C-alpha positions as CSV (number, residue, x, y, z in Angstrom):
1,K,15.5,26.9,6.2
2,R,19.0,25.2,6.4
3,I,19.8,23.3,9.3
4,G,23.7,23.0,9.0
5,N,24.9,22.5,5.4
6,V,21.6,20.2,4.9
7,R,18.9,21.9,2.8
8,C,15.2,21.0,4.2
9,R,13.9,18.8,1.7
10,M,10.9,17.3,4.1
11,K,7.6,18.5,3.9
12,T,8.8,19.8,7.4
13,C,11.8,20.9,9.2
14,R,11.0,19.1,12.2
15,E,11.0,15.9,10.4
16,H,14.3,16.6,9.1
17,Q,15.7,17.5,12.6
18,I,14.5,14.1,13.9
19,I,15.7,12.3,11.2
20,S,18.8,13.8,11.1
21,Y,18.8,13.1,15.2
22,H,18.6,9.6,14.4
23,Q,21.0,10.0,12.1
24,Q,23.7,11.3,14.8
25,L,22.6,8.6,17.2
26,Y,23.4,5.9,14.7
27,I,26.8,7.6,14.2
28,Y,27.0,7.8,17.8
29,F,26.7,4.0,18.4
30,L,28.9,3.0,15.3
31,L,31.6,5.6,16.7
32,I,31.4,3.3,20.3
33,G,31.0,0.2,18.6
34,Q,34.7,0.8,16.9
35,I,36.2,2.2,20.2
36,V,35.4,-0.5,22.2
37,R,36.4,-3.1,19.2
38,F,39.8,-0.9,19.4
39,L,39.9,-1.6,23.2
40,S,39.2,-5.0,23.3
41,I,42.3,-5.4,20.4
42,L,44.4,-3.8,22.7
43,S,43.8,-5.3,25.6
44,V,44.3,-8.6,23.8
45,E,47.1,-7.8,21.6
46,T,49.2,-5.9,24.5
47,P,50.5,-8.5,26.4
48,K,52.1,-10.3,23.6
49,N,52.9,-7.5,20.9
50,G,53.8,-4.3,23.1
51,F,51.6,-1.5,21.5
52,K,52.1,-3.1,18.0
53,A,48.5,-4.4,17.6
54,N,47.2,-5.9,14.4
55,F,44.2,-4.4,12.6
């Protein structure tokens, strides 16, 4: 059974779904962290430099 593009190499596909779900959560948390950092950088840099944020 295939889930997306990943072949199921686990004992059961249910385990694989749980693991991929946790990976998705982790990726979402990373994305949210990046967005929060980006927004905080913008809010700090905007008064000084307009929209030229330093990365």
